[in-house]
C-alpha positions in Angstrom: 128.5 143.5 111.2 126.5 142.9 107.9 129.3 140.5 106.5 129.0 138.3 109.8 125.0 138.1 109.3 125.4 137.2 105.8 128.1 134.5 106.8 125.8 133.2 109.7 122.7 133.0 107.3 125.0 131.3 104.3 126.3 128.8 107.2 122.7 127.8 108.2 121.6 127.2 104.7 124.5 125.1 104.0 123.8 123.1 107.4 120.2 122.6 106.2 121.4 121.4 102.8 123.7 118.8 104.3 121.0 117.5 106.5 118.7 117.2 103.5 121.5 115.2 101.8 121.8 112.8 104.5 121.5 109.2 103.3 118.5 107.5 104.7 119.0 104.1 106.2 116.4 101.5 107.1 117.3 101.1 110.6 116.3 105.2 110.9 112.9 104.3 109.8 109.9 103.6 112.3 109.5 99.9 113.1 106.3 99.3 111.0 107.7 101.2 108.0 110.9 98.9 108.4 108.6 95.7 108.6 106.9 96.6 105.4 110.0 97.4 103.5 111.5 94.0 104.6 108.5 92.0 103.7 108.4 93.9 100.2 112.0 93.5 99.3 112.6 89.7 99.9 114.9 89.0 96.9 115.4 92.6 96.0 118.2 94.9 96.1 117.4 98.3 97.8 118.7 101.0 95.5 117.5 104.1 97.4 115.3 105.3 100.4 113.8 108.6 100.5 111.4 110.5 103.0 108.7 112.8 101.7 106.2 115.0 103.8 103.4 116.4 101.6 100.6 118.2 103.4 101.7 117.0 106.8 101.8 113.2 105.8 105.1 111.6 105.6 105.8 108.7 103.1 108.9 106.7 102.4 109.7 105.8 98.8 111.8 102.6 98.2 113.7 102.0 95.2 114.4 98.5 94.5 115.8 96.2 91.6 114.4 92.6 91.2 115.7 90.3 88.5 117.1 93.4 86.7 113.9 95.2 86.8 112.9 98.5 88.7 110.2 98.1 91.5 109.5 101.2 93.6 106.9 101.5 96.2 105.6 103.9 99.0 104.9 103.1 102.4 103.2 105.4 104.8 104.3 106.4 108.3 102.3 103.5 109.9 103.7 100.9 107.6 100.8 100.6 105.2 101.9 99.8 101.4 100.9 102.6 99.1 101.7 102.7 95.3 103.8 100.2 93.6 105.5 100.7 90.3 107.0 97.8 88.5 108.9 97.6 85.2 107.3 96.1 82.5 107.6 95.9 78.7 105.7 98.1 76.3 104.4 94.7 74.4 103.2 93.4 77.7 100.4 96.0 78.4 96.9 96.2 77.3 96.1 97.2 73.5 94.2 100.2 74.8 97.1 101.5 77.0 99.5 101.0 74.1 97.4 103.0 71.8 96.9 105.9 74.4 100.9 106.1 74.7 101.6 106.4 71.1 98.8 108.8 70.3 100.3 110.9 73.3 104.1 110.3 72.5 103.4 110.9 68.5 106.9 111.3 67.5 108.5 111.2 71.0 110.5 108.1 72.1 108.9 106.0 74.7 111.2 104.9 77.7 110.6 103.1 80.9 107.1 101.5 80.9 105.6 100.4 84.4 102.8 98.9 86.0 101.4 101.0 88.9 99.2 99.3 91.7 97.3 101.9 93.4 94.5 101.3 95.7 93.8 97.9 94.0 93.6 99.1 90.6 96.3 98.5 87.9 97.4 101.5 85.8 100.3 102.0 83.4 102.9 104.7 83.2 105.1 105.6 80.4 108.2 107.7 80.5 108.9 109.6 77.2 111.0 112.1 75.5 109.4 114.7 73.4 110.3 117.8 71.7 113.8 118.8 72.2 114.8 116.0 74.7 112.1 117.2 77.5 111.0 114.3 79.5 107.6 113.5 80.4 105.4 111.0 82.2 101.9 109.8 81.2 99.5 107.5 83.5 96.5 105.6 82.0 94.2 102.8 83.0 93.9 99.5 81.0 91.4 101.1 78.7 93.5 104.0 77.8 92.0 106.6 79.7 94.4 109.2 81.4 94.7 109.4 85.0 95.1 112.7 86.4 97.3 112.8 89.6 
């Protein structure tokens, strides 16, 4: 009987994992979310869709490529556009933001740099590798002030 119980529990866990791995498609999303995604992806290739529920709030993350650059954005369950992250070059960001990244990263290596539009404010985010290959991200305002999330 104990083996049967273990097998049933394992099967339930595998079923849950399989459901979590199910690929999310545009047609499966609420109509308001679909419309926002369609409006935001004109001329873009959708690379991924994911659904996140945190503290009872559902959001959808859309990963796209536009003219060879990453552009990702969030949409809430009612179709409102949230954060937008757009790949940019390190040289194109404000000097104070660059200086903040260089100070934070030190001898590490800066990777992807993005502009982040959040609630009308423009922020800058850099992914970097530091100490033994461990990856980090750092978010700052145009004046170089760190933004805590």
